[in-house]
C-alpha atoms as one frame of an Amber mdcrd trajectory, in Angstrom:
protein
  58.464 -60.976  -8.296  58.077 -61.993 -11.921  61.078 -63.979 -13.046  63.331
 -61.947 -15.369  62.907 -64.226 -18.373  62.341 -61.437 -20.838  64.459 -58.521
 -21.884  64.168 -55.537 -19.574  62.110 -52.998 -21.547  63.368 -49.668 -22.793
  61.214 -46.849 -21.436  60.562 -43.639 -23.377  63.100 -41.839 -21.173  65.715
 -44.467 -22.043  64.954 -43.963 -25.717  65.443 -40.214 -25.320  68.760 -40.703
 -23.549  69.903 -43.082 -26.279  68.909 -40.521 -28.900  70.862 -37.767 -27.143
  73.917 -40.017 -26.912  73.742 -40.658 -30.637  73.637 -36.962 -31.543  76.004
 -35.972 -34.325  76.597 -32.494 -35.757  74.941 -32.116 -39.122  72.315 -34.827
 -38.543  69.356 -33.245 -40.346  66.995 -35.957 -39.068  67.776 -35.312 -35.425
  65.209 -32.497 -34.794  62.384 -34.674 -36.143  63.500 -37.658 -34.049  63.770
 -35.436 -30.985  60.277 -34.061 -31.605  58.979 -37.630 -31.854  60.474 -38.502
 -28.478  59.044 -35.341 -26.921  55.641 -36.184 -28.326  55.812 -39.443 -26.374
  57.463 -38.234 -23.180  56.015 -34.736 -23.067  57.004 -32.841 -19.901  58.724
 -35.896 -18.460  61.635 -34.950 -20.744  62.134 -31.508 -19.204  64.671 -32.542
 -16.573  66.806 -34.516 -19.009  66.805 -31.844 -21.723  66.995 -28.920 -19.315
  70.036 -30.287 -17.515  71.812 -30.836 -20.860  70.867 -27.351 -22.005  72.689
 -25.834 -19.048  75.792 -28.002 -19.385  78.725 -26.499 -21.273  79.806 -30.036
 -22.152  76.701 -30.453 -24.326  77.461 -29.992 -28.045  76.379 -26.672 -29.491
  74.201 -28.301 -32.110  72.361 -30.317 -29.471  71.661 -27.193 -27.418  70.315
 -25.479 -30.523  68.137 -28.493 -31.286  66.709 -28.454 -27.762  65.906 -24.756
 -28.002  64.380 -25.361 -31.421  62.030 -27.978 -29.917  60.596 -25.372 -27.548
  58.796 -23.657 -30.443  56.651 -26.774 -30.940  56.419 -27.812 -27.307  55.974
 -24.377 -25.736  55.540 -25.471 -22.133  55.964 -22.690 -19.566  58.027 -25.128
 -17.456  60.912 -24.598 -19.901  61.503 -21.147 -18.431  63.678 -21.928 -15.373
  65.870 -24.326 -17.366  66.444 -21.847 -20.185  67.002 -18.960 -17.762  69.555
 -20.984 -15.794  71.446 -21.906 -18.960  71.486 -18.304 -20.225  72.996 -17.000
 -16.988  76.358 -18.498 -17.971  75.994 -18.984 -21.744  79.051 -17.590 -23.582
  77.994 -18.427 -27.119  76.207 -15.344 -28.389  74.239 -17.303 -30.987  72.896
 -19.733 -28.374  72.160 -16.812 -26.049  70.245 -15.054 -28.829  68.203 -18.152
 -29.612  67.560 -18.796 -25.909  66.247 -15.269 -25.363  64.059 -15.571 -28.461
  62.693 -18.818 -27.038  61.841 -17.123 -23.724  60.137 -14.340 -25.647  58.119
 -16.866 -27.647  56.946 -18.609 -24.459  55.268 -15.365 -23.489  54.644 -16.069
 -19.821  55.059 -13.936 -16.747  57.972 -16.166 -15.730  59.653 -15.654 -19.102
  59.340 -11.862 -18.753  60.773 -12.062 -15.234  63.679 -14.212 -16.466  64.519
 -11.777 -19.285  64.393  -8.864 -16.855  66.772 -10.662 -14.481  69.149 -11.452
 -17.352  69.207  -7.781 -18.362  70.458  -6.995 -14.870  73.092  -9.748 -14.756
  74.337  -9.872 -18.381  75.516  -6.293 -18.820  77.732  -6.779 -21.904  76.638
  -4.690 -24.863  75.815  -7.527 -27.249  73.740  -9.321 -24.641  71.912  -6.109
 -23.760  70.967  -5.572 -27.416  69.415  -9.039 -27.587  67.612  -8.612 -24.276
  66.258  -5.163 -25.198  64.837  -6.618 -28.406  62.983  -9.375 -26.582  61.807
  -7.171 -23.744  60.493  -4.688 -26.263  58.148  -7.357 -27.626  56.392  -7.401
 -24.274  55.706  -3.668 -24.430  52.283  -2.735 -25.753  50.307   0.460 -26.016
  47.056  -1.475 -26.199  44.781  -2.375 -23.265  44.189  -5.862 -21.951  40.761
  -5.817 -23.611  42.452  -5.467 -26.992  44.677  -8.485 -26.350  41.691 -10.489
 -25.145  39.920  -9.701 -28.393  43.007 -10.970 -30.278  42.933 -14.154 -28.175
  39.291 -14.591 -29.150  40.347 -14.849 -32.806  41.165 -18.468 -31.947  41.399
 -20.865 -34.841  40.372 -18.137 -37.271  43.716 -16.335 -36.833  46.296 -18.460
 -35.087  49.070 -15.852 -35.115  46.948 -13.054 -33.666  45.480 -15.379 -31.004
  48.944 -16.504 -29.922  50.216 -12.902 -29.794  47.283 -11.850 -27.653  47.789
 -14.781 -25.287  51.510 -14.004 -25.012  50.999 -10.430 -23.884  48.141 -11.376
 -21.582  50.204 -14.146 -19.989  52.996 -11.701 -19.180  51.044  -8.590 -18.206
  47.428  -9.445 -17.243  46.356  -8.644 -13.687  43.537  -9.408 -11.292  41.342
  -6.778 -12.940  41.463  -8.733 -16.213  40.432 -12.089 -14.756  36.701 -11.650
 -15.420  37.265 -10.799 -19.075  39.608 -13.775 -19.541  37.010 -16.091 -17.966
  34.387 -14.696 -20.347  36.750 -15.286 -23.263  37.135 -18.885 -22.142  33.386
 -19.448 -22.065  32.747 -17.786 -25.431  35.834 -18.820 -27.396  36.522 -21.773
 -29.653  38.733 -24.700 -28.449  41.981 -22.867 -29.274  40.834 -19.717 -27.493
  39.886 -21.829 -24.480  43.299 -23.522 -24.430  45.060 -20.166 -24.627  42.834
 -18.725 -21.883  43.724 -21.632 -19.607  47.402 -21.064 -20.361  47.057 -17.376
 -19.459  45.321 -18.172 -16.168  48.025 -20.736 -15.396  50.586 -17.910 -15.310
  48.241 -15.398 -13.609  49.285 -15.221  -9.927  45.788 -14.664  -8.588  43.707
 -16.789  -6.242  40.710 -16.250  -8.488  42.529 -17.799 -11.445  43.453 -20.820
  -9.363  39.876 -21.215  -8.132  38.581 -20.992 -11.707  40.996 -23.664 -12.925
  39.989 -25.965 -10.085  36.332 -25.446 -10.936  36.964 -26.197 -14.620  38.817
 -29.384 -13.675  35.969 -30.583 -11.460  33.318 -29.632 -14.013  35.216 -31.424
 -16.796  35.516 -34.549 -14.649  31.776 -34.615 -13.923  30.987 -33.977 -17.588
  33.366 -36.776 -18.566  31.653 -39.249 -16.238  28.249 -38.153 -17.533  29.305
 -38.742 -21.133  30.756 -42.117 -20.194  27.359 -43.096 -18.819  25.760 -41.881
 -22.028  28.248 -43.860 -24.131  27.584 -47.044 -22.162  23.824 -46.528 -22.464
  24.063 -45.903 -26.213  26.191 -49.018 -26.705  23.453 -51.115 -25.085  20.609
 -49.432 -26.943  22.193 -49.699 -30.396  22.311 -53.491 -30.185  18.608 -53.928
 -29.353  15.655 -54.661 -31.548  12.914 -52.066 -31.712  10.592 -53.905 -29.312
  13.296 -53.973 -26.608  14.224 -50.292 -26.777  11.506 -48.913 -24.487  12.063
 -51.525 -21.732  15.814 -50.817 -21.845  15.256 -47.067 -21.668  12.964 -47.577
 -18.691  15.518 -49.825 -16.996  18.326 -47.297 -17.450  16.113 -44.434 -16.273
  14.952 -46.250 -13.149  18.463 -47.419 -12.257  20.069 -44.032 -12.826  17.488
 -41.757 -11.210  16.994 -44.011  -8.195  20.729 -43.848  -7.419  21.280 -40.172
  -8.302  17.921 -38.715  -7.226  16.410 -40.817  -4.404  13.736 -38.161  -3.943
  12.169 -39.231  -7.259  11.199 -42.645  -5.885   7.457 -42.028  -6.157   7.757
 -40.510  -9.632   9.725 -43.535 -10.809   7.058 -45.812  -9.381   4.485 -43.853
 -11.365   6.597 -44.225 -14.481   6.729 -47.993 -13.917   2.977 -48.200 -13.491
   2.366 -46.154 -16.635   4.719 -48.368 -18.629   3.027 -51.521 -17.316  -0.405
 -50.619 -18.727  -1.740 -52.434 -21.759  -1.416 -49.189 -23.704   1.521 -47.427
 -22.047   1.205 -43.680 -21.629   4.472 -42.521 -20.101   4.606 -38.921 -21.342
   3.138 -37.399 -18.195   5.402 -39.422 -15.915   8.465 -38.440 -17.958   7.544
 -34.750 -17.808   7.294 -35.048 -14.019  10.968 -36.078 -13.964  12.146 -33.033
 -15.947  12.816 -30.794 -12.892  15.476 -33.257 -11.720  17.179 -33.643 -15.091
  20.786 -32.502 -15.253  23.585 -33.548 -17.572  23.592 -35.064 -21.022  22.774
 -38.603 -19.927  19.637 -37.683 -17.994  18.599 -35.325 -20.794  19.054 -38.096
 -23.338  17.028 -40.578 -21.273  14.066 -38.262 -20.815  14.125 -37.073 -24.442
  14.361 -40.628 -25.724  11.481 -41.764 -23.493   9.390 -38.869 -24.737  10.034
 -39.738 -28.393   9.294 -43.419 -27.812   6.165 -42.516 -25.849   4.989 -40.389
 -28.757   5.796 -43.189 -31.183   8.358 -41.075 -33.078  10.721 -43.932 -33.759
  12.468 -42.258 -36.708  13.296 -39.163 -34.670  14.490 -41.410 -31.842  16.826
 -43.269 -34.215  18.204 -39.985 -35.537  18.755 -38.712 -31.997  20.640 -41.888
 -31.034  22.776 -41.664 -34.154  23.629 -38.004 -33.484  24.409 -38.712 -29.829
  26.671 -41.642 -30.744  28.611 -39.458 -33.190  29.035 -36.638 -30.710  29.814
 -38.485 -27.489  33.197 -39.864 -28.573  34.308 -36.440 -29.784  33.122 -34.858
 -26.549  35.011 -37.382 -24.446  38.183 -36.623 -26.414  37.662 -32.890 -25.924
  37.110 -33.311 -22.178  40.223 -35.453 -21.859  42.237 -32.733 -23.583  40.636
 -30.067 -21.390  41.524 -31.949 -18.215  45.103 -32.281 -19.455  45.351 -28.521
 -20.090  43.904 -27.546 -16.719  46.063 -30.080 -14.881  49.182 -28.731 -16.545
  48.188 -25.165 -15.666  47.627 -26.078 -12.009  50.881 -28.045 -11.913  52.674
 -24.968 -13.247  51.197 -22.945 -10.417  52.650 -25.489  -8.005  56.044 -25.075
  -9.676  55.751 -21.307  -9.283  54.937 -21.673  -5.576  51.462 -20.161  -5.871
  49.784 -23.277  -4.483  51.042 -26.350  -2.678  51.018 -29.935  -3.863  48.609
 -30.787  -1.075  46.061 -28.296  -2.445  45.736 -30.029  -5.788  45.414 -33.567
  -4.407  41.658 -33.233  -3.681  41.199 -32.077  -7.297  43.530 -34.504  -9.053
  42.782 -37.698  -7.085  39.113 -37.955  -8.251  40.230 -37.263 -11.835  42.719
 -40.107 -11.561  40.048 -42.490 -10.276  37.608 -41.506 -13.013  40.335 -41.709
 -15.706  39.108 -38.433 -17.105  42.599 -37.214 -17.994  45.083 -38.330 -20.606
  48.863 -38.408 -20.722  49.146 -34.714 -19.853  47.203 -35.168 -16.639  49.126
 -38.318 -15.695  52.432 -36.536 -16.183  51.331 -33.430 -14.292  49.850 -35.330
 -11.370  52.501 -37.979 -10.879  55.283 -35.451 -11.229  53.906 -33.730  -8.132
  52.363 -36.637  -6.212  54.026 -36.766  -2.764  55.657 -40.099  -2.039  53.922
 -40.055   1.335  50.573 -40.609  -0.415  50.924 -44.366  -0.192  47.196 -44.979
  -0.628  47.143 -43.200  -3.998  50.325 -44.955  -5.082  48.702 -48.271  -4.210
  45.676 -47.317  -6.327  47.957 -46.833  -9.316  49.117 -50.434  -9.079  45.517
 -51.680  -8.931  44.430 -49.959 -12.151  43.014 -52.735 -14.376  44.299 -51.057
 -17.556  47.763 -52.463 -18.290  48.813 -49.560 -20.518  47.841 -47.031 -17.848
  49.850 -48.926 -15.226  52.848 -48.743 -17.527  52.299 -44.992 -17.989  52.142
 -44.541 -14.225  55.424 -46.403 -13.805  57.097 -44.358 -16.534  55.818 -41.068
 -15.129  57.062 -41.888 -11.633  60.239 -43.479 -12.982  61.305 -40.239 -14.656
  61.419 -38.644 -11.206  64.152 -41.101 -10.227  63.247 -40.431  -6.618  64.791
 -42.877  -4.188  61.778 -42.513  -1.915  59.755 -44.347  -4.549  61.720 -47.564
  -3.986  58.867 -49.206  -1.986  56.444 -48.346  -4.784  58.567 -49.990  -7.442
  59.237 -52.977  -5.220  55.477 -53.453  -4.985  55.072 -52.886  -8.720  57.562
 -55.674  -9.390  54.881 -58.088  -8.140  52.471 -57.099 -10.945  50.802 -60.193
 -12.463  51.636 -58.924 -15.952  55.271 -59.749 -16.627  55.896 -56.708 -18.822
  54.639 -54.328 -16.135  56.746 -56.020 -13.468  59.824 -55.845 -15.691  59.216
 -52.147 -16.265  59.093 -51.627 -12.503  62.367 -53.544 -12.130  63.909 -51.317
 -14.762  62.865 -48.117 -13.022  63.951 -49.491  -9.675  67.366 -50.247 -11.124
  67.856 -46.545 -11.883  67.261 -45.457  -8.304  70.139 -44.700  -5.977  69.134
 -47.677  -3.864  68.980 -50.112  -6.736  70.154 -53.559  -5.839  72.990 -54.123
  -8.380  74.702 -50.856  -7.523  74.356 -51.501  -3.829  75.737 -54.997  -4.205
  78.771 -53.491  -5.887  79.259 -51.203  -2.901  78.592 -54.055  -0.499  81.231
 -56.260  -2.089  83.802 -53.467  -2.508  85.537 -54.184   0.805  85.632 -50.459
   1.643  84.100 -49.979   5.054  82.190 -46.784   4.290  80.639 -48.201   1.123
  79.810 -51.473   2.822  78.155 -49.593   5.679  76.095 -47.444   3.286  74.918
 -50.496   1.344  73.959 -52.343   4.529  72.002 -49.343   5.774  70.022 -48.990
   2.549  69.333 -52.732   2.452  67.793 -52.404   5.876  65.849 -49.221   5.202
  64.424 -50.591   1.946  63.948 -54.102   3.380  65.622 -55.556   0.322  64.894
 -59.239   0.655  67.342 -60.143  -2.112  70.129 -58.880   0.139  69.364 -61.326
   2.964  71.618 -64.169   1.813  74.604 -61.888   1.030  74.156 -60.265   4.443
  74.133 -63.680   6.135  77.294 -64.646   4.277  78.899 -61.401   5.412  78.000
 -62.161   9.035  79.707 -65.529   8.866  83.003 -64.281   7.477  83.484 -60.702
   8.756  84.830 -59.889  12.206  84.325 -56.124  12.355  81.885 -55.787  15.238
  80.550 -52.377  14.161  79.629 -53.641  10.694  78.227 -56.867  12.122  75.859
 -54.903  14.363  74.599 -52.885  11.397  74.243 -56.060   9.337  72.190 -57.687
  12.071  69.978 -54.592  12.275  69.481 -54.702   8.492  68.536 -58.375   8.662
  66.120 -57.519  11.449  64.434 -54.968   9.193  64.333 -57.423   6.268  62.828
 -60.179   8.440  64.384 -63.078   6.527  63.317 -66.342   8.249  66.419 -68.199
   7.065  68.637 -65.916   9.123  67.654 -67.531  12.450  70.383 -70.248  12.543
  73.177 -67.774  11.802  71.919 -65.203  14.305  71.518 -67.834  17.010  75.020
 -69.147  16.408  76.454 -65.654  16.865  74.476 -64.952  20.049  76.520 -65.772
  23.154  77.812 -63.946  26.198  81.301 -63.471  24.794  80.129 -60.973  22.175
  80.049 -57.188  22.787  76.893 -56.013  24.500  75.639 -53.930  21.568  75.988
 -56.939  19.269  74.161 -59.202  21.743  71.329 -56.681  21.938  71.163 -56.385
  18.136  71.103 -60.171  17.722  68.422 -60.685  20.368  66.316 -57.848  18.902
  66.661 -59.295  15.382  65.581 -62.745  16.548  62.679 -61.193  18.422  61.515
 -59.324  15.319  61.944 -62.438  13.191  59.000 -64.052  14.969  59.552 -67.607
  13.735  59.345 -70.702  15.974  62.998 -71.437  15.273  64.040 -67.959  16.426
  61.786 -67.876  19.504  62.671 -71.361  20.746  66.321 -70.695  19.958  66.267
 -67.649  22.245  64.905 -69.820  25.050  67.661 -72.386  24.514  70.353 -69.675
  24.482  69.016 -67.809  27.530  70.708 -69.946  30.268  74.136 -68.909  28.934
  73.271 -65.205  28.617  73.939 -62.798  31.469  73.245 -59.218  30.444  69.775
 -58.076  31.630  69.191 -56.027  28.452  69.668 -59.203  26.428  67.653 -61.412
  28.784  64.547 -59.247  28.530  64.773 -59.256  24.714  65.062 -63.050  24.824
  61.973 -63.238  27.048  59.929 -61.030  24.729  61.278 -62.748  21.621  60.405
 -66.183  22.993  56.716 -65.327  22.599  56.616 -63.462  19.260  56.214 -66.694
  17.249  53.345 -67.840  19.476  50.829 -64.968  19.438  47.643 -66.841  20.370
  46.028 -70.097  21.362  45.892 -71.088  17.711  49.715 -71.003  17.814  50.615
 -71.612  21.468  54.015 -71.989  23.089  54.995 -75.679  23.042  54.629 -77.305
  26.463  58.194 -78.600  26.434  59.456 -74.997  26.168  57.381 -73.771  29.115
  59.924 -74.620  31.894  62.633 -72.646  30.085  60.259 -69.697  29.751  59.384
 -69.764  33.477  63.084 -69.831  34.414  63.855 -66.936  32.087  60.904 -64.995
  33.504  62.185 -65.480  37.057  65.661 -64.306  36.051  64.318 -61.157  34.417
  62.205 -60.391  37.503  65.079 -60.988  39.898  66.373 -57.642  41.123  69.984
 -58.815  40.956  69.978 -60.558  37.568  67.235 -58.517  35.946  68.561 -55.126
  37.104  65.323 -53.189  36.708  63.686 -55.312  33.991  60.941 -56.636  36.273
  58.124 -54.391  35.033  58.965 -55.070  31.392  59.093 -58.824  32.065  55.705
 -58.765  33.813  54.144 -56.904  30.899  55.701 -59.411  28.492  54.124 -62.325
  30.385  50.643 -61.291  29.238  51.665 -62.413  25.729  52.043 -66.000  26.920
  49.620 -68.440  25.307  50.103 -72.004  26.474  47.749 -74.871  27.247  48.861
 -75.303  30.867  46.552 -74.048  33.610  49.096 -74.501  36.471  51.539 -72.266
  34.590  49.029 -69.411  34.555  48.286 -69.901  38.244  52.003 -69.875  39.015
  52.627 -66.727  36.973  49.596 -65.018  38.482  50.865 -65.692  42.009  54.398
 -64.565  41.184  53.217 -61.359  39.525  50.945 -60.662  42.523  53.951 -61.061
  44.828  56.014 -58.733  42.656  53.177 -56.219  42.619  53.015 -56.209  46.408
  56.771 -55.692  46.589  56.901 -52.988  43.918  54.188 -50.955  45.630  56.676
 -50.280  48.449  59.153 -48.605  46.110  59.380 -44.831  45.962  59.522 -44.885
  42.153  56.192 -46.758  41.821  53.356 -44.867  40.143  49.657 -45.394  39.625
  49.921 -46.087  35.876  52.434 -48.916  36.388  50.284 -50.298  39.206  47.226
 -50.426  36.933  49.153 -52.088  34.112  50.528 -54.837  36.370  47.134 -55.361
  38.014  45.677 -55.839  34.527  48.295 -58.505  33.817  47.282 -60.361  37.003
  43.638 -60.308  35.906  44.480 -61.500  32.401  46.604 -64.405  33.650  43.825
 -65.433  36.043  41.229 -65.203  33.239  43.272 -67.423  30.952  43.799 -69.990
  33.714  40.064 -70.098  34.425  39.382 -70.292  30.698  41.586 -73.354  30.350
  39.583 -75.007  33.136  36.365 -74.444  31.184  38.148 -75.475  28.016  38.889
 -78.926  29.439  35.173 -79.444  30.045  34.254 -78.271  26.540  36.915 -80.483
  24.975  35.602 -83.490  26.873  32.148 -82.818  25.440  33.523 -82.440  21.909
  35.540 -85.643  22.179  32.359 -87.394  23.294  30.548 -86.020  20.248  33.352
 -87.240  17.994  33.137 -90.731  19.474  29.370 -90.836  18.948  29.451 -89.763
  15.285  27.570 -92.408  13.279  29.350 -93.806  10.258  26.214 -93.442   8.158
  22.509 -93.053   8.450  19.926 -90.251   8.615  21.284 -88.919  11.924  24.824
 -88.407  10.675  24.104 -84.955   9.228  22.429 -83.893  12.508  25.415 -85.130
  14.534  27.877 -83.278  12.294  25.773 -80.114  12.553  25.791 -80.383  16.360
  29.592 -80.859  16.315  29.996 -77.837  14.088  27.848 -75.724  16.407  29.920
 -76.841  19.397  33.143 -75.967  17.624  31.730 -72.543  16.700  31.411 -71.608
  20.373  33.237 -68.240  20.670  34.592 -69.235  24.087  36.135 -72.449  22.727
  39.826 -72.580  21.899  40.692 -75.478  19.623  44.023 -76.856  20.764  46.444
 -78.232  18.128  45.889 -81.762  19.413  42.119 -81.459  19.084  42.507 -79.781
  15.678  44.591 -82.694  14.423  42.026 -85.178  15.744  39.202 -83.306  14.024
  41.092 -83.019  10.745  41.727 -86.755  10.789  38.030 -87.441  11.357  37.032
 -85.011   8.580  39.499 -86.441   6.052  38.382 -89.967   6.858  34.712 -89.168
   6.397  35.312 -87.163   3.235  37.075 -90.127   1.663  34.124 -92.442   2.436
  31.853 -92.888  -0.616  28.131 -92.153  -0.706  28.036 -89.168   1.650  25.022
 -86.846   1.397  25.810 -83.270   0.361  24.698 -81.905   3.743  27.158 -84.201
   5.481  29.952 -83.075   3.147  29.018 -79.424   3.751  29.186 -79.845   7.534
  32.487 -81.712   7.231  33.903 -78.803   5.200  32.760 -76.327   7.851  34.344
 -78.422  10.611  37.543 -78.681   8.569  37.655 -74.905   8.225  37.325 -74.472
  11.993  40.389 -76.678  12.584  42.652 -74.140  10.814  44.814 -77.056   9.650
  46.730 -76.433   6.370  46.199 -80.039   5.350  42.482 -79.350   4.962  42.919
 -76.814   2.172  43.311 -79.060  -0.873  40.574 -81.604  -0.001  38.065 -78.835
   0.654  39.146 -76.845  -2.393  38.573 -79.901  -4.574  35.053 -80.121  -3.175
  34.562 -76.392  -3.799  35.707 -76.643  -7.412  33.599 -79.712  -8.183  30.446
 -78.708  -6.263  27.417 -77.918  -8.374  24.929 -77.219  -5.574  24.869 -73.756
  -4.052  24.684 -74.996  -0.451  27.757 -77.233  -0.675  29.740 -74.679  -2.655
  28.927 -71.950  -0.122  29.984 -74.145   2.807  33.254 -75.123   1.109  33.950
 -71.489   0.228  33.409 -70.333   3.828  35.700 -73.117   5.057  38.484 -72.130
   2.657  38.240 -68.492   3.706  38.435 -69.602   7.362  41.594 -71.544   6.465
  43.222 -68.312   5.309  42.725 -68.404   1.549  41.969 -65.198  -0.313  39.245
 -64.821  -2.916  41.838 -65.128  -5.685  43.097 -68.425  -4.207  39.709 -70.124
  -4.144  39.595 -71.132  -7.787  43.288 -71.882  -8.096  43.837 -75.522  -8.889
  46.678 -77.443  -7.249  49.732 -77.909  -9.480  49.579 -80.804 -11.939  52.239
 -83.377 -11.010  51.060 -86.357 -13.091  49.459 -86.437 -16.559  48.008 -89.240
 -18.669  47.929 -88.498 -22.406  45.189 -90.428 -24.217  45.848 -89.617 -27.861
  45.470 -92.048 -30.824  48.034 -90.188 -32.949  51.514 -91.309 -31.867  53.136
 -88.270 -33.508  50.877 -85.740 -31.790  51.133 -87.673 -28.525  54.936 -87.373
 -28.576  54.713 -83.640 -29.275  52.422 -83.120 -26.297  54.557 -85.303 -24.056
  57.695 -83.303 -24.892  55.894 -80.019 -24.224  54.539 -81.198 -20.871  57.764
 -82.716 -19.532  59.476 -80.248 -17.193  61.441 -82.428 -14.771  58.797 -82.157
 -12.036  55.779 -83.478 -13.939  55.289 -87.184 -14.664  53.825 -87.773 -18.148
  52.354 -91.146 -19.208  51.079 -92.015 -22.695  48.210 -94.174 -23.947  46.996
 -94.726 -27.502  43.638 -96.257 -26.554  41.239 -96.484 -23.654  42.472-100.039
 -22.952  46.046 -98.797 -22.500  44.745 -95.974 -20.310  42.734 -98.447 -18.215
  45.868-100.524 -17.639  47.816 -97.486 -16.445  45.022 -96.162 -14.214  44.321
 -99.573 -12.703  47.302 -99.267 -10.424  47.352 -95.529  -9.737  45.507 -92.236
 -10.125  46.703 -89.088 -11.900  46.097 -85.374 -11.517  45.102 -84.785 -15.140
  43.885 -86.772 -18.132  44.310 -85.156 -21.546  41.951 -87.020 -23.815  39.822
 -87.083 -26.939  36.049 -86.901 -26.515  35.494 -89.889 -28.855  37.475 -92.875
 -30.086  36.869 -95.837 -32.427  34.521 -97.423 -29.879  32.358 -94.320 -29.567
  31.761 -91.577 -26.988  34.333 -91.470 -24.179  32.088 -89.521 -21.783  30.587
 -92.567 -19.934  34.011 -94.138 -19.622  35.525 -90.915 -18.223  32.644 -90.480
 -15.776  33.189 -94.044 -14.538  36.908 -93.387 -14.034  36.122 -90.155 -12.195
  33.679 -92.003  -9.946  36.482 -94.434  -9.076  38.797 -91.428  -8.422  41.295
 -92.484 -11.092  41.962 -88.857 -12.049  41.279 -85.381 -10.658  40.736 -83.263
 -13.789  40.333 -83.774 -17.521  41.407 -81.579 -20.436  39.830 -82.270 -23.823
  42.192 -82.319 -26.801  39.885 -82.951 -29.735  38.817 -82.002 -33.212  35.184
 -82.687 -32.323  33.250 -79.435 -31.626  30.160 -81.182 -30.234  31.327 -81.782
 -26.645  28.703 -79.781 -24.729  27.484 -82.636 -22.458  31.022 -83.515 -21.422
  31.940 -79.852 -20.789  29.158 -79.582 -18.196  31.207 -81.692 -15.772  33.018
 -79.499 -13.225  36.132 -81.663 -13.475  36.641 -80.766 -17.160  38.949 -77.744
 -17.028  38.799 -76.871 -20.718  38.878 -77.949 -24.336  41.555 -77.474 -27.011
  40.358 -77.899 -30.574  42.847 -79.334 -33.036  45.008 -78.101 -34.562  46.532
 -75.976 -31.793  50.086 -75.091 -30.664  51.462 -76.984 -27.669  51.795 -73.680
 -25.780  48.021 -73.730 -25.346  48.297 -76.920 -23.300  50.748 -75.300 -20.904
  48.469 -72.299 -20.544  45.523 -74.562 -19.724  47.561 -76.231 -16.974  48.287
 -72.984 -15.145  46.630 -72.933 -11.668
């Protein structure tokens, strides 16, 4: 989690809440400020404003201001909030304005709400207002007339809005075809109004049309993005490079989109390769497959260039460049409108959230929508869609990640706690802080829960403990451990242990082990043993084995047996040999009919998780399980499934015992190879290769003892000077096979400094085998010691003060002689140095020091711009050109 060094940000919703708190009667600027906040938040503000609209404690002026904002932000989603508020509104002026607002929305839902109010609000004054508004929905004209008014579009805004209002409230299935035609033939405003009408039209055909428009807009958006990228490349080229670039784009695009044109593309290549290219015929052959603006542009541009019409080509490129940005903006707006219409249908119950996911998810991935789409989608995205939520956090655009967090944060849904916990780990501090802020507003937020936890009231403490466990709040682990050590209420202690089990905090093992003994209630013993089992650390597993002799309850004994093996899941992490006798004793107790009390089958099944380098132990367990199997077959309760499972355990134990016998032979051969490794010479690389091949045997299990021996050999040989790169590569591969953590830094240093592809590839494979991720490969180890070689005493002191942090040792030198004296007795992680001094170029001197391993990396701090030869060295991590702020040094030192 990013450290909270910066101020927690204010989100747009916080700004709106602050604005509403500051409301004062007579504030003439308030409506404009409210409109500004709504412009930012959009429909994310509906819940906040709608809930205040229906509250009688909200000032009258604020309710009027909210209703006044609806005229500008006429979202159909206002309807249920306004209708709910008007059901109990006693102020006739507010009621009048609310009804006028519903009438202005002009949707089917608004008409339904007004009709319902006419039935419930029977007072005369209210009926007069309602009759007036309902009368506006009455029309003697046909739907075709209102569609023609809608088609006025930008030419007559008032008439277009009036037509859309009446259509939205009264249109039926028989009018759908005409509305679709109006959409296709109208201007942008007419299209937006047609989409709004279809959003309130409760017909499957309208929903299908909106889905089709969304998909078509997404594909068109992607096509125009391709065109924009192609134009950006073409506009930077000289005339002679245009045709080759057009050919490259055409071949790349058509081969991926239209594989069936492979032969035609080959013909186009051949035609372009002639001394006098004649590509017109080949381009015309591609025309039948052309679809979309990008493919049309490519073929038209090739035709013009093939005809030598360079001026017309330039004009076409200029026109396309001017139009593509505008088209992308239009498509983004269109996607927003359609998404909002579909989301409204979800709100009305016409379609389910699951139905729109296949439409909205591709739009999200293509980034075809704007803020309207993000709000509509994330308002409805089910919290169970963890894969999509994870995709949001991986979006490379920082501003979009922040929008996603804000959109989900306005839901204030406690089920989103895991999402925000993951978002807190964002590498960008501001994004992580925003996630923390949204998390803090959830019912399960940590500060509030800690208040409940520390209240001393049993019910509140129990609720906090339960949520800590369900949310796996790692920050609660230490407080929970402290609670265990001082509280004596067994019921709460059991729940605390269960919460710690869910959190999986490794540091809880000592406290849990101390509490586990036979004098505790059975349910607490079971909870403690289960928590230690789930912990899966060596301390917890070995602690269970040590505690087992003093435990008596069979339910606890079997948990101890299973938990003893959770920290040792394979031969790469086997059970220590000194713990094996305790495990065998515990196994016998669990299988004993008197002590185990029916736990025998579970104990036998647990024994197949035993990984230990002791062949007699496997033989012993195999014989014991075989005896138990013979005995259990005589029981009336025995069944075929249990028989097969136990028989499988017997086979597995026997296989592992036999495998250890073969392993001893293989290890003897490997040890012989290690002993015969030559210190140097032409056969050393061959011997290392043979050792690597032997270690790569899939049937070989490298024991910890052998792994330590191998790592010692590898480290010793890597430190020897004069090794050939092939030898170093094989040593890296062998080091990776040992799985020893101590091999990471030596191999990573080789990886970072390697210039040859073969050595770098071998070191990379070794680091991946050691468990590093791709992002960890290039991460340098932390800088613990620094030598500052700077002739200016003043600047040297400034750098030294900036670098000193209590953990980093900083040494200063004003000349190469002083630096030599310091480095004669020790080496450092980093040298910060000039590239030249009074004696001349420092590059040979630095290369000599590096050859003697006096430092690991160098950072150039210089006013000299001509440092290219020195920068070619892989151990030079960067260059800072004077003058520069000291913060740049700290940034350069980051891993």
